[in-house]
C-alpha positions in Angstrom: 40.0 -13.6 22.7 38.7 -17.1 22.1 35.1 -16.3 23.1 35.2 -13.1 21.0 36.3 -15.1 17.9 33.7 -17.8 18.5 31.0 -15.0 18.9 32.2 -13.4 15.7 31.9 -16.6 13.7 28.4 -17.2 15.1 27.3 -13.7 14.2 28.7 -14.2 10.6 26.9 -17.5 10.3 23.7 -16.1 11.7 23.7 -13.1 9.3 24.5 -15.3 6.3 21.5 -17.6 7.1 19.3 -14.5 7.9 20.1 -12.9 4.5 19.5 -16.1 2.7 16.1 -16.4 4.4 15.3 -12.8 3.3 16.2 -13.7 -0.2 14.0 -16.8 -0.1 11.0 -15.4 1.8 10.6 -11.7 2.5 11.9 -10.2 -0.7 9.6 -12.3 -3.0 6.7 -11.6 -0.6 7.1 -7.9 -0.6 7.7 -7.7 -4.4 4.7 -9.9 -5.3 2.4 -7.9 -3.0 3.6 -4.6 -4.6 3.1 -6.1 -8.1 -0.4 -7.2 -7.1 -1.4 -3.8 -5.7 0.0 -2.0 -8.7 -1.9 -4.4 -11.0 -5.2 -3.7 -9.3 -4.6 0.0 -9.8 -6.1 1.0 -6.4 -4.1 3.9 -5.0 -6.0 3.9 -1.8 -5.3 0.2 -1.0 -1.7 0.5 -2.0 -1.1 3.5 0.3 -3.0 1.8 3.1 -0.9 -1.3 2.7 2.3 0.8 2.7 1.3 2.6 5.9 0.3 -0.6 7.7 3.5 -2.4 6.7 5.7 0.6 7.8 3.9 1.0 11.1 3.7 -2.8 11.9 7.3 -3.7 11.0 8.7 -0.7 12.9 6.7 -1.2 16.0 7.9 -4.8 16.1 11.6 -3.8 15.5 13.6 -5.2 18.4 16.2 -2.4 18.2 13.5 0.3 18.6 12.0 -1.5 21.6 15.4 -1.4 23.2 16.2 2.2 22.4 12.8 3.4 23.5 13.3 1.8 26.9 16.7 3.4 27.2 15.3 6.8 26.1 12.7 6.5 28.9 15.5 6.0 31.4 17.3 9.0 30.1 14.2 11.2 30.3 13.5 10.1 33.8 17.0 10.9 35.0 16.9 14.2 33.2 13.7 15.1 35.0 11.7 15.3 31.8 9.2 12.7 33.1 8.3 11.4 36.5 10.8 8.8 37.6 8.5 5.8 38.0 8.1 2.5 36.1 4.6 3.5 34.8 5.8 6.9 33.5 8.8 5.3 31.8 6.6 2.6 30.2 4.2 5.3 28.9 7.1 7.4 27.5 8.8 4.4 25.8 5.5 3.2 24.3 4.7 6.8 23.1 8.2 7.0 21.5 7.7 3.7 19.8 4.3 4.6 18.4 5.7 8.0 17.2 8.5 6.3 15.3 6.2 3.7 13.9 3.8 6.3 12.8 6.7 8.2 11.2 7.8 5.2 9.1 4.2 4.5 8.1 3.9 8.0 6.8 7.3 7.8 5.2 6.3 4.8 3.1 3.1 6.5 2.1 5.1 9.6 0.9 7.8 7.3 -0.7 5.2 5.2 -2.6 3.4 8.3 -3.8 6.7 9.7 -5.0 7.4 6.5 -7.0 4.0 6.8 -8.6 4.4 10.5 -9.4 8.1 10.6 -10.2 8.9 13.5 -7.9 12.7 14.1 -7.6 13.9 12.2 -4.6 17.0 14.3 -4.0 15.1 17.5 -3.5 12.7 15.8 -1.0 15.5 14.3 1.0 17.5 17.5 1.1 14.4 19.5 2.1 13.7 17.0 4.9 17.2 17.3 6.4 16.9 21.1 6.3 13.7 20.7 8.4 15.7 18.4 10.7 18.4 21.0 11.2 15.9 23.8 12.0 13.9 21.6 14.4 17.1 20.6 16.2 17.6 24.2 17.3 14.3 24.2 19.1 14.2 20.6 20.5 15.1 19.8 24.1 18.8 18.7 24.4 17.8 15.4 25.9 15.8 14.3 22.8 18.2 15.3 20.0 20.4 12.2 20.3 17.4 9.9 20.6 15.8 11.5 17.6 18.9 11.1 15.4 19.4 7.5 16.6 15.7 6.6 15.8 16.4 7.2 12.2 19.1 4.5 12.2 17.1 2.1 14.4 14.2 2.0 11.9 16.5 0.9 9.1 17.3 -2.4 10.7 16.6 -6.2 10.4 12.9 -6.3 10.1 12.0 -3.0 8.4 14.6 -2.7 5.6 14.0 -6.0 3.8 10.2 -5.5 3.4 10.5 -1.8 2.6 13.1 -2.4 0.0 11.1 -5.3 -1.5 8.0 -3.1 -1.6 9.9 -0.3 -3.4 11.7 -2.6 -5.9 8.5 -4.5 -6.7 6.5 -1.3 -7.2 9.1 0.4 -9.3 9.5 -2.7 -11.4 5.9 -2.8 -12.3 5.8 0.9 -13.4 7.4 1.8 -16.7 10.2 4.3 -16.6 11.0 3.8 -12.9 14.4 2.6 -11.6 14.0 -0.3 -9.2 17.3 0.3 -7.4 16.9 4.1 -6.9 13.2 3.9 -6.0 13.5 0.8 -3.9 16.2 2.2 -1.7 14.7 5.6 -1.8 12.0 4.3 0.5 14.7 3.5 3.0 15.9 7.1 2.9 12.4 8.3 3.8 12.1 5.7 6.5 15.3 6.9 8.2 14.5 10.7 7.8 10.9 11.0 9.0 11.4 9.4 12.4 14.0 12.1 13.2 11.5 14.8 12.4 8.7 13.1 14.4 10.8 12.4 17.5 12.1 16.0 17.6 8.5 17.2 17.4 7.6 14.6 20.1 10.4 16.1 22.3 9.2 19.7 21.7 5.6 18.9 22.5 5.9 16.2 25.2 
């Protein structure tokens, strides 16, 4: 019990310092970059930056690296891939790249939605209808991994920068809601990896 309590206190302290660091560093960075891109009025560069940020932060996400390695072990035991270190490494790397690509595309869609003002609830609802349909055709072994990948991408590295990008962009466009649009990007970032991983399971 003593070691658990000590660990709990350390986790709380660590999270408090981490969140303070986000407030001082990452949030202002993301917001200022979004303002700068919006001020330049270059849609191409804004979408390119959004994709690069989504892809880069997700590929570096520690939770995704861990779950991809576990998924490779599951696939090997299920006979979906050859049970060798090289095959597991390729499968885990492929899974990471698919999820990172999904988040990059999600940010492009989300940023474009902020600019155009498309209704977010219809897009999210439509996305989950696609998820339900794809689940019926996906291999059983990949379904749990696909659903978990949506949660993994909304973690310590990705969420602060993505939220800051959405809030900063929405703040610089008249008539947009920074809270709704900022966190709307997170909704896309957690939805598209499920679709992409299900598709990855069906094809691979």
